[in-house]
N, C-alpha and C positions, 0 to 999 in steps of 0.2 A: 504493500499500500504506500510505501514511501515515496516510490517513482512517481505514483500518480498523483501524490500530495504535492510533490515539488514542481510537478508539470501545471498542477492548478495554480500553484503560486507564481509560476512564471507567466501563465496567461493572465493573471490578476495584475501583472506588472508590465503588461503590453508585449512581452517577448513573443515570439513565432516558437511554436512547439512542434517537435518531431519525434516520434517514439519508434523504435525499432526493438520489437520483442524477440526473445531468444528462449530457448529451453523452455521451462514450466510456465514463463510468464505469458505463453501464448494462450494459455487457458483462459486468462482475464478477458480475451476478446471474443471468445466461443459465445455463440449467441445462448443467452440464460444463464451462463457461468457465474456472473455476477450481481444477478438480480438480488439475491438476499443475503448478501455478504457484508459485514461490518466488522473489520478486524480490529480497528483501533478507535476507541470511543471519543477522541479527540478530533477525528476526522470524519468527513461525511461519508455515507455508505459508499462501497466501491462502484456500485452502478452510477451515483450521482458524479463520482470523482470522473468516471470514464466518459460519462456523457457531456460533462463540461469540456472535456478535451475533444470529442466529436462535436459538439454544437460550436466550437470555435474553428472549425475547420483545419484543426491540425491533422498533420500526417501520421498515420499509424500503420506501421510496416510489420510484417511478421517474416520471420526467417523459414524460407521453405522447407528446409530438413526437419526443423523443429515441429512444424505442422504436420509433415508427411508422417513422421514416427509416430504421431498421435493420431493418425488416420484423419486429419483434419484437411478439407478441401475449403476453397474459396466459399462455397454455400454453407459451411458450418459457423463461418465468423460473421461479425457484425458487418453491416453493408458497407461502410466507408473504410474497412481495414482491407489492406493490400498485402497478399503474399508475393513477395519479391525479395530477392537476393540483396546483401549487403552493398553493391554496387549503388544502388539508391541512396544509402545513408552517406556512402563515401562521396557522391556528388554535393550532397548538403553540406559536407565538411569542406570540400573543395571551394565551395562558395562562401566560407567563413564561417559556418555554424560552430559554436562551442559544443563539447559533449560531456555528459555526466553518465556514469555507469552505476547501477545498481545490482 
């Protein structure tokens, strides 16, 4: 939940946000997975943090092998999430994006 909380904070300060999900983090954007999750009592529910990222037009990228090993296809994920490789993230970095890893 920390990465989603930090992303929401960045949105609140006017920063553009892009998220590249790997490993088990891809679970957060599987349809229905975050609907009833509230990990940290000081943060909003997970679905609200994820929805804020989506509502603000932020890029959400999922690692293809990480989705595949879980049996997920594009149809399993939230509508605006894209399964694509790390070159999409590298392009953002080449354009000057800062990175944070969780």
